[in-house]
C-alpha angles and dihedrals in degrees: 000000000000107000093186102073098121130058089238092057091046093050092049088054090050093050092048090044085232104181091193087083091068110114092026099069146337129219127222130205116218096201093056101029089228131125126205143186116254105264094043113150092217120121111292113257126218114262094237089059096052132089131176135232132187092233145356093261092061090047091052089047089057090055102263124133126217123267111251091213102058105016100091094160111084119240092244091056092050093049091047089052090051092051092047091052090050090051091052091050092050091048097047099045118101089212114028110249119239117250089258092052091046092051091049091053091050095040092236133115114266091233093054091046094049091051095047094043095050092047093051100041105021090236137085116247089253093053091046092053091048092049092046092051092049091050091048090049092053088051092050093047091047092054089065093213122129129355128314088247089055090051092050093053093041089055089058103262109138095195123043092192090059091046094052090055088068102024094112091054093048098043106019088242140026114301097248089053090048093050089048091055093257098319110171092018119114119217119184115203142171133189123211141156132260136166089276094056130257119001129195123193121188131185133193127193090276098049143278108352100174140018110177133179126202150132100256120050091203092057089051090053093047091052090053090049089052090051092051105018096169102029120113103256113200118190135175096041107158095214090050091051087068090059091053088050089055091054091045089051091054092050090053097040112022091184088075091070127210127242113174133153107252133209101208118182115189145107120293089260095049091051091052090052092047092050091050088051091055089056093058105103124233110272093027128108127200135185127238087252090056093055091046088055092049094055092046097252105104094168095050094083094131092047089053090052090051092050090052089052092050093056112117096182109079123202093359087068095035102211086152088077093067115092136165119280090253090056094253114149103238132191123321126190091230097043135291092248091058088049090052093052092047091053093046091053093049094044089055090063094061 
């Protein structure tokens, strides 16, 4: 049981330099602007200058800085711990808490929590909760057990009518169709050839859902079938062939530009990364750090790299324009050599 629930108990622990209070509270000194763990060997402060906080995060939110003598845990580690705890609360809650509720549970100001959370994850707490529920729903639907309604509620949605209003945006199709591997959905596709090898372009009712490059046309088709195993795949449409020709034309001559409606299906964070990629002009190269900065998540460099790797729409979402900070051409879903050729063609235009 926590024996440090009142200010009197906490002050007694500070006076006695009782280190057992660590983890239960910290105390801050107004005259120095520093906060300490109970048990700190620093000079004893006057009681009238001391105030107490449940944890270091709330003390920092109030403007105090950690004591160099007793705060062995780096600030970054403490902040990461706070964000991790917030993530767990968002994931475990049947109904996602508001920012105020989340701050109260973590004993930190909502503003401070919002700033730290977005810096660490690239998302607001609300967007993180939404993305987590959408991912959990995909998993529930993929299991195939129970009804679609059960899956919606199990994933944390407290209103199936509200969910259905945005189901197409979250899943790319209605949930019954998603569970059935795309049954009822129609995907037009065509496979052609370009200087980079075989190219497949696929389009759902919402827009382009896949552009893939490879050596073997059959492999590209099998990958599309794996993505939508029960969708109605239609190939060889003459009118659609012209769309493929447009994509091929862009691959061969990037100066032509490419402006197509896209059907992107990813998490909220991935979609922010992909949108930032679409804003990188032809002939330019950026680093993963640059993209992280542009989406307001400078510390989420690894997450940006993963989002680039998850992109299924080559050239239209130009993840090939992202290189390492040192200029090295790193991995590419469709092969590093293809990435090198795409960059060389675009660089030649500038």
